[in-house]
N, C-alpha and C positions, 0 to 999 in steps of 0.2 A: 581404652578410651579414645574416641575420635576427636581430633583437633581440627576445627574449621578455621582457617587463617584467611583473612581478607586484607587486601592491599588497596586502600582508597586511591592512591596515586595512579595505579595502573588499571583499576577496575576489575581485577581478577581475584578469584578465590581458589583455595586448595584445601583438600581434606587429607589428613594423614592419620594413620592408626598407630598408637603407642601401646604396646603390651607390656613393656618393661616397667615393673612396679618401682624400681629404683629411680627411673626418670620421672615417673609420676609423683614421687614423694615431694619433688620441688614445687609441684603445682598445688598440692593439698594445703588447706588452711589459708589460701590466698583469697582475697575479696575481689568483687567486681570493681572495675575502674583502676585496679592496681596494675602497674607496669612490671613486666618480668624480662629477664635477659633471654635472648634467643638461644644461648648455649644450653638452656634447660631442655630444649626439644631435640638438639643434635648439633653436630659440628657444622652442618650446612647453613644453620641460622646464626652463625657467629657474627657479631656486630649488630644484629637486629634487636630492636626493642619492641615488645608486643604488649598490648593492653587487653585485659580481660573484659569483654563486653557482655558476656552472659553465657547461658548454656541450658541444657535440659538433662533431667535425670533419666533413668532407665524406663520409667513409665510415661515420659513425655512432659512432665510438669516443668515449667520454665523457672529459671532463677530470677529473683526479684531484688532490686537494689533497696537497701535500707533495712532488711531483715537479717540481723546478725546471728545467723545460725547455719549449720551445714545440713540440717534436716528439713523435712517437709512440715509446713504449718498451714493452718487455715486462717486466712485473713479476710476481714470484712471489706469487700470491694464495692466501689461505686463507679460512676461513669468517669472514664479517663484512666482507670487503673489497668495494669497489665493483666492479660489473660482473662478479661471479663468484658462482656458486652451486655449492657442492661436492655431488657425487653420493654420496660415501661419507664416513664419519666420519674426520676428520683428513686428508682429501685436499687436496693443494696442486697448483696448476697455474699455468703462465705465461700471462698474458693481456695483450693489447695495449691500452694506455690512452694517453690524451693527457696531456701535462704540464699544470701549473696556470698556465702563462703563455699569454696570448692571442697567437695568431700569425695568419698569413695563411690558414692552412688551416681555420680555424674557420668552420663553416657556420651554427651557431646559438649565440648567446651569451645566457645567462640572467642577468637583472638583477632585483634586488629593491629596491623603494622603501623607503628608511629615513627620508627626510625629505620631506614634501610641500611643494610650492611654493605660490605665491599663485594661479596659474591652475589651473583644472580641466581635465583631459585627458579628452576624450570616449572612453568605453569603458574607462577605467582608474580615474578618481576621481570621475566624475559620478554614480555610482550605487553601491549596496551590495548585494552578494549574500550573504544570510544563510547561515550554516553549516547544512548539512543534518543533521548529527549533533552532538549535544552531548557533554559529557564523560561518561565511564563510571565512572571511579574516584571513590570517595566523597570523598577529600580534594580532588580537582579540582572537584567539584561545590560543596563548601564554599567553595573559593577563589573560584569564579565568582560565587556569590551572597552572599559575605561572611557565612557561617554559623559558628556556634560548634559545639563538640562535643556540646552538649546538644540542638541542633535536629535534627529528623527530616529526613534527606537524601532519603528516598523521595518526599516531597511536591514536591521541586524537580527531579525528573528530567525532561529535555527529551524529550517523546514526539513521535511523528510520526503524523499522521492520513492515512489512504489508503483507497482503495476497492478491494476485492478483485474477483475475477472474477465473483462473483455479484451485484455491485452494492451490497454492504453496506459501510458505512463502518466501518473498524476503526482501532484505535489501537495503535501499536507503540512500546515503550519498551525501552531497553537494560537488561540485568541489571547491577545495581550491584556493582562489585568492591570487595573490602576493606571491606565494610560490617559493622560490629560490631553484632550482634543477640544477644538472650538465648539463642537456639538455638546460635549460634556459640560463645558463652561456655560454654554447657553442654557442648558437644562438646569444647571445650578442657579443661574440668575433668575430663571423662571420660577424655580421653587422658592427662592428668597422673596421674589416679588409677590407670589401667592401668599406667602407667610405674612408679609407686611400688610397686604390687603386684608387678610383675615384678622390681624391684630387691630387695624384701624376700624374694621367693621364691628368687631367686638367692643371697641371703645365707644363707638357711636351708639351701638345698641345699649350698652351699659348706661351712657349718659341719658338716652331717651327713657330708659326704664327708671332711672333716678328722678327724672323730671315728672314722669307720670305718678310715681310714688309720692313725690312732694305735693303734687297737685291734689291727689286723693286725700292725703293727710290734711291739707289746707281746707278742703271741702268738708271733711269730717269735723275739723275744729270749728269752722263757721256754722255747721249744723248744730253742733253742741252749744255754741254761744247763743244761737237763736232759740234753742229749746230752753236754755237756762233763763234767758231774758223773758220769754213768754211765761215761764213758770213763776218768775218773780212778779211780773205785772199782774198775773191772775191772783196771786196771793195778796198783792197790795190792794187790788180792787175789792177782793173779798173782805179784807180787813176794814177798808173804808165803808163798805156797805154795812158791815156789822156795827161800826161806830155810829153811823147815822141812825140805824134802827134802835140803838141803845138810847140815843138822845130823844 
């Protein structure tokens, strides 16, 4: 079994092969997110604490958290699930995944160092690999450099220097996201003003519509009254004429 060990504090990874079945017995029946003692892997990992983050079986199917078995199962997956990318909106499909329990069929097991021991491990903790890209979001930049809201975040963006095809040295920096600038506040005020104008215009249109509807209803009522009065007067005149003829 291959053991892929990652150390987040140094940014390095190391892969070791373990063929001894007795040493692997201590890893079997362990679940994902469980922490194990480094002595399980060998004396050089004494004092280290490792967390199981995942793995793949011999056919390449990944382990998945929440499936309490050491075999392969078919799970109905949707958007956001591991090892599945939907081709249509709302599409679901059954995909084969490995359970979260370590078994004999696991080919590669991923471990993460959560506690560093006394001895340094060559290729894992003896050196540091700096991160190539820095944070992009404004709040994360403030958190990294311990800045306040009054400080200008644009001065602390981590840029990268490189040489282009023409041999000219260039500097590339990420675009800061969620950065509050006067232009952004101006656009926000403009959107709010447009929204208020739309609300007032809708209110005026609704009031004008109600006024027209009330006017039309009043005209219909007046027309109905006039028709009723004409009908009554014609009936009355006809009755009077009939009475005079009878006399």
